[in-house]
C-alpha positions, -999 to +999 in steps of 0.1 A: +166-174+283+143-172+315+169-159+341+179-128+323+147-120+307+135-124+344+164-101+354+157-074+329+118-072+335+125-067+373+142-038+364+121-026+338+087-025+350+087+004+370+052+018+362+019-006+366+021-043+367+034-075+344+025-110+348+044-136+326+041-172+319+075-184+306+078-213+282+088-237+308+055-230+324+068-212+355+052-176+361+064-143+377+050-111+386+064-075+382+056-044+394+068-011+396+067+015+423+045+040+402+006+035+397-003+018+362-022-004+340-016-044+342-015-067+318-001-107+311+015-123+284+028-159+278+060-167+261+055-201+243+093-204+233+124-198+243+134-180+210+106-155+219+124-150+254+157-148+236+142-118+210+122-101+239+158-098+256+181-092+228+163-071+205+126-065+217+118-033+192+117-064+164+113-092+187+086-084+204+065-078+174+074-106+151+066-127+184+030-117+188+030-122+149+039-156+148+020-166+180+048-172+206+038-141+226+004-142+237-016-118+257-034-134+286-066-123+301-061-090+284-060-073+248-027-069+231-034-029+234-035-037+272+001-054+271+015-028+248+002-002+269+025-014+302+052-021+281+054+011+257+048+032+293+075+016+310+100+017+277+096+059+286+100+057+324+126+030+328+140+017+296+155-018+281+191-021+281+188-044+248+166-020+232+185+013+244+218-007+230+198-013+196+184+020+194+219+036+196+230+016+171+201+022+149+207+062+153+243+059+141+229+043+108+198+062+103+206+082+074+214+046+058+180+034+069+163+066+057+183+068+025+153+073+001+164+077-036+132+080-061+137+043-068+139+032-030+108+057-024+088+041-052+093+005-035+087+020+002+055+032-009+045+004-027+051-018+003+024-005+023+000+019-001-002-010-028-020-034-007-050-030-023-083-006-018-109-036-002-079-032+030-080+001+035-124+000+030-122-022+059-113+009+084-108+042+070-137+069+063-153+073+033-127+095+014-099+070+025-081+100+044-052+078+056-037+104+080-046+125+116-082+135+115-092+171+131-115+168+158-127+204+168-151+190+191-142+157+204-174+144+194-171+135+156-176+104+136-145+098+113-164+107+083-168+144+100-133+147+116-115+138+082-137+165+065-127+189+089-091+178+089-093+188+049-111+220+054-086+229+082-058+227+057-075+243+033-083+278+054-042+275+061-038+274+023-061+309+018-077+300-011-092+333-014-097+333-053-107+309-079-083+291-102-054+292-080-026+262-089-024+236-062+006+209-063-008+179-037+024+159-028+017+123-017-018+129-028-033+093-017-065+081-032-071+120-042-096+133-015-077+161-006-069+170-045-104+165-051-122+184-024-099+215-032-108+215-068-146+208-059-153+231-030-126+258-033-123+262-073-087+251-073-069+237-102-050+209-086-021+182-096-019+157-074+015+136-075+020+098-058+048+069-061+018+044-056+006+030-086-026+019-068-032+053-055-028+068-088-054+044-107-082+052-080-073+087-080-079+091-114-110+071-116-126+092-085-119+124-107-136+110-136-164+099-118-167+135-100-165+151-130-136+172-124-108+158-147-105+192-159-097+205-127-077+176-112-048+158-127-029+130-112+005+117-117+032+092-111+056+111-101+084+119-073+086+154-060+121+160-066+110+161-102+082+189-101+093+217-127+062+236-125+058+268-098+023+266-082+003+289-060-001+267-032+018+234-020-002+209+002+017+179+018-003+156+043+014+126+056+042+125+029+071+144+050+072+109+074+089+094+041+110+116+028+142+106+050+162+128+071+189+129+043+166+146+023+147+172+046+165+202+029+163+189-007+125+187-001+123+221+013+143+237-013+118+218-037+090+238-021+108+269-021+115+266-060+082+253-066+060+279-051+053+314-067+065+346-049+033+351-029+028+313-027+016+294+008+027+259+013+009+233+042+030+205+055+010+182+076+033+154+093+037+129+122+065+143+146+079+137+180+079+160+209+116+153+217+149+150+202+157+134+171+155+097+172+150+066+149+121+044+136+109+014+156+126-018+136+093-034+133+075-007+117+107+000+093+106-038+086+070-044+084+046-014+079+067+019+066+102+012+052+125+042+052+097+060+074+107+084+102+086+109+128+110+140+126+115+162+156+107+197+150+142+207+156+155+188+128+126+200+107+135+238+115+172+230+107+163+221+074+138+248+067+164+275+081+189+273+049+163+277+023+153+313+031+116+302+036+093+319+058+073+292+086+046+319+091+024+291+114+029+258+130+000+244+149+008+209+171-021+182+170-013+161+201-044+138+205-064+139+171-041+109+160-045+092+188-085+091+187-082+088+147-061+058+153-085+043+180-113+045+155-098+029+129-082-001+154-120-006+163-133-008+128-103-030+119-112-055+146-152-054+134-139-065+101-112-089+110-124-113+090-129-096+060-093-093+063-081-125+069-102-135+041-081-112+019-047-123+036-043-143+063-041-148+101-002-132+105-012-099+084-042-096+108-018-098+137+008-077+120-020-051+113-033-052+150+001-047+162+005-017+135-027+001+148-023-008+182+015+002+191+005+032+168-021+046+188-002+044+221+029+063+204+008+093+204-009+086+241+022+076+259+052+082+238+056+117+227+044+115+194+019+141+178+011+161+142+022+193+134+011+217+108+038+240+092+025+266+068+055+281+048+059+307+024+084+328+003+072+360+012+067+374+051+035+392+035+019+361+019-006+355+047-024+380+071-013+396+099-031+374+125-044+338+121-082+352+125-086+341+085-082+305+094-110+302+120-130+326+098-128+301+069-135+272+090-169+290+101-177+299+067-172+335+065-149+352+037-112+354+045-091+386+040-066+395+015-030+392+028-031+428+035-063+428+053-078+450+029-099+453+001-131+433-011-131+397+004-134+371-018-153+338-016-137+306-007 
C-alpha cells in the first residue's frame, strides 16, 4: 500500500512538513507550499498503511492505539497538529468520501432514544472516578473552563465558568427552582444551591455520576436544597424558574434537537431563563469523527449554530444572548492533557497501555480541534418571554464582579445574588 499512500500524502501536505517511514523501512519527506509545523511518523505494518489510505478518520487513531503508527522525534500532539491542520487546508480524498457517507447517515448515527442515550453515557462517564481525578479540577467540571484573564489555574477557571453561567441565569432572588440537565458529578448544582440560594434538581443518565453527586450533596449538608435523579430530559414534567445544561447538548442527537428545545420551553416558567452551554462548530453542519464516535462519545456531535437556531425557531423561544467561547476549551484541554501525562502511570494501573494511548489521542485531538479545526463553545440564554432579562448585558458583568443584578425591568430594589 506504500505507493498510493505516498501519492495521497504528496497531495495532502500543503502546510508544514511530514516525514514518514514506511513498513518496508523506506522513508519519504512531504512538504507544503505554506510554512507550518513539522512532524514524523513510522508505519510499522501494511495494515496501518491501508487504513491510513482508506479510512484515516478511524484508522489512524486505531493504529496509534495498537502501536502500528508511532510518532518519531516528536510527540503525538505534534503529529496530529500537522495532520489536522492539513485536513482543513487540503483534505484527504479517502476521508472526504468517508465523511460524505457519514453525513448521509448522520441522523441514524445520532439516533438517541432514551435507552441508547443511557448506553452512550455509560460508555464514557461510568469509567470510574479514579480516572477523572487524574486530570480534572477538584470540582470535577468535565467541560470548558472560563479564563477571564488567561492566567487562571484550572480550579479558578472552572469556578469562573460556574459563576459566569450563574450570572446569565439571573439568580436575583432566593429559592429559585433550577433544573440542571446533564448534571455530571453535581458541581454546578451544588454551587447554585450553596452560593445562590437556589433549589436545584440535577438529572443524569450516568449511574456512577448519580452516586457521587448524591454523596457530595449529603457531605455538603445540601440534600435539602439539591436532589439528583437518574432521568432522561424527555421525562421531566415539573416546571422550573431556571434551566441550566452544560456539556449535554452535544449528546442530544440532531434528530432530537427540536424535542430538546420544546422540553426547555415546556419546562420553563413564563418568566424563566435557560442557559445552554455546548461545544459547537463555526462552519456548516457536519459529522462526528468516527474514531471519537466509536471510542469516546458514541452518538455525540458538535452542532453548528445554524442547525441549533433552526431547532429553536419553531418553539417560539427567545434567544436573548449568545456568547462564543473560542479558545477557552483549547486551554482547558491543554491542562487536562498535561495532567493526564503526569499521571499516566496511574491511568495505566487502572486500565492498560492501549487505554492510555486512546485517552492521549482523545485529549490531543480534541485540543487541536479547537485550535485549528473551527470548534468552539457557545452559550445560549433562552427565555419564553422577551422581557425575562434586563435590556442590556450589564447585569452579567455586575453579578460576576459581585454587584447586585437589576430586576428584569431595570427598576426596583436590587436583591443580592
